[in-house]
C-alpha positions as CSV (number, residue, x, y, z in Angstrom):
1,M,18.3,76.6,-34.6
2,N,20.1,76.3,-31.3
3,N,18.4,79.0,-29.3
4,G,20.2,78.2,-26.1
5,V,21.6,80.8,-23.8
6,L,24.9,78.9,-23.3
7,R,27.9,78.1,-25.4
8,V,31.0,76.0,-24.8
9,Q,34.2,78.0,-24.7
10,E,37.5,76.3,-23.8
11,N,35.6,73.4,-22.1
12,D,33.5,75.8,-20.0
13,L,29.8,76.6,-20.2
14,V,29.4,80.3,-20.8
15,L,26.3,82.5,-20.8
16,K,26.1,84.0,-24.3
17,R,24.5,87.3,-23.1
18,T,27.1,88.1,-20.4
19,G,30.1,86.0,-21.1
20,E,30.0,84.7,-17.5
21,T,31.4,81.2,-17.0
22,I,29.1,78.8,-15.1
23,P,31.3,77.0,-12.5
24,E,31.3,73.2,-12.4
25,S,29.9,73.3,-8.9
26,E,26.7,75.0,-10.1
27,P,24.0,72.5,-11.3
28,V,22.6,73.1,-14.8
29,Y,19.5,71.5,-16.3
30,F,19.2,71.0,-20.1
31,L,16.2,70.2,-22.2
32,R,16.3,68.8,-25.7
33,A,13.6,69.3,-28.3
34,R,13.4,65.5,-28.9
35,D,12.4,64.9,-25.3
36,K,8.6,64.3,-25.4
37,K,8.2,65.9,-21.9
38,A,10.3,69.1,-22.6
39,L,7.4,71.3,-23.9
40,A,5.3,70.7,-20.8
41,T,8.3,71.7,-18.6
42,I,9.0,74.8,-20.6
43,R,5.3,75.8,-20.5
44,V,5.3,75.5,-16.7
45,N,8.4,77.8,-16.6
46,Q,6.8,80.3,-18.9
47,S,3.6,80.4,-16.7
48,Q,5.7,82.0,-14.0
49,F,6.1,85.2,-16.0
50,A,3.7,87.9,-17.2
51,P,2.9,87.6,-20.9
52,T,4.1,91.1,-21.4
53,S,7.6,90.4,-20.0
54,G,10.6,90.0,-22.1
55,H,11.4,86.6,-20.5
56,W,7.9,85.3,-21.4
57,K,8.5,86.2,-25.0
58,I,11.9,84.6,-25.1
59,I,10.4,81.4,-23.7
60,Q,7.7,81.5,-26.3
61,Q,10.3,81.5,-29.0
62,V,11.8,78.4,-27.5
63,I,8.3,76.8,-27.4
64,D,7.8,77.7,-31.0
65,D,11.2,76.1,-31.9
66,F,10.6,73.0,-29.9
67,T,7.1,72.6,-31.5
68,K,8.5,73.0,-35.0
69,F,11.2,70.4,-34.3
70,R,8.6,68.0,-33.0
71,E,6.4,68.5,-36.1
72,E,9.3,68.0,-38.5
73,N,11.0,65.1,-36.7
74,P,8.4,62.8,-35.1
75,E,10.7,59.8,-35.5
76,K,13.3,61.4,-33.2
77,M,11.0,62.0,-30.3
78,G,11.5,59.9,-27.2
79,E,11.1,59.7,-23.5
80,P,13.6,61.7,-21.4
81,L,15.9,58.8,-20.5
82,E,16.0,57.7,-24.2
83,V,17.2,61.0,-25.6
84,Y,20.1,61.9,-23.3
């Protein structure tokens, strides 16, 4: 169910859509479904877009996936510092 936009290719982080490599000098922020605070963070991000936009719809799919994971795996849920 990994719905991420990144993949690892030859030890580099690569954007799936464009194939662009993210340089090591560029900060990247990851969220995991088992992080109890992740859904709130994702919802704030989604609120920055119009509900009719493609980006809003992509984020909604991530929210749905995170919600499903939370419902199916309550024993794996933890605070941010516990899950990384």
